N, C-alpha and C positions, 0 to 999 in steps of 0.2 A: 489571497482573496482581494478582489478589487474594491476600491472605495466608491461609494455611490453618492451622487449629488442630486439635489432638487434644484430646478432652474425655472426661471420665468422669462418668457419672450414677449417683447412688445411687437405686435403685428402692425402691418401697414394701415389697418383700419382702427388703430389705437386700442384694440382689445389685448388682453393679456392671456397667454397660454402657459400652463404649468406642466412640467414633465420631470422625469427622472432619467439619469444616464450615468455611465461610468466615465465617458469621455465627452465633456460638454462641447468642446470645439468641433469635434466630428459630428455631434448630434445637431448642432446649429447649422453646420454646413449641409447636412442631410435635409433639414427643414428648408433651407434656402434653395436647395436644388429641386424642391418640389416632391421629394421622396420621403418626407417626414410624416407627421400625423395628418390625417385628412383635414382636421380643423385649420391647420396652417397653410395648406396648399393654395387656398383661395385668398390668403391674406398676406402674401409675400410683398416685399421682403420682411423678414423678422430680425429683431435685434435682441441680443442677450442683455437683460437688465438686472437679473438677480441670480445668484447661485449660492448654495449652502451645502457644505460637506456634511453628509449625514452618517456614513459608515456602511452598514449592511443594507441589502436590498429591501428587506422588510421594513426597516426603519425609514428608508427613503420613500417607500410607497405610502406609509402612514403619514409622513410629513407632507407629501404631495396632496393627499386627501384633505389634511387639515388646512393647507393653504388654499385649496380649491373651494373650501367652504367659507373662506373669509370674504367680506365685502371688498369691493374695489378700493375703497379708501384705506382699508387695513393693508391690502397688498401694496398700495403706493407707499405707505409708511415703511414697510419692510424694505422696499427698494431704496427709498431715500436714506434710511438708516445705513444700509450697506454701502451706499455711495457717499456717505457723510454729507448729505444734503445737496450734493452737486448735480444730481440728476433729477430732472423734472419729468414726471410721467404725465402726459397730457390727460386732462379730464375728458371723458368720453361724452359727447353730446348726443342727445336723443334725436332721432330722425322724426320730423313732423310728417304727419300723413294722415 
């Protein structure tokens, strides 16, 4: 049985994308090739900023859902904790208009 992971990508527009995969490196390559999720296709390139080993697929999907419900600041805290404070995730600015 394959191990499942939850991951977050930082997109070129500074938005965060959350997904699940068994092979994160291959999945990130798929996203950057423009063949991943529709959301990331127009926001290339993407960079892996968070990964969490979850175990079973169902647990990974549940964790993905929980992360997607978090505010951006809470997601940033997860990323910073994973990277021991060495990675700064830019704050997203609002477009005026």
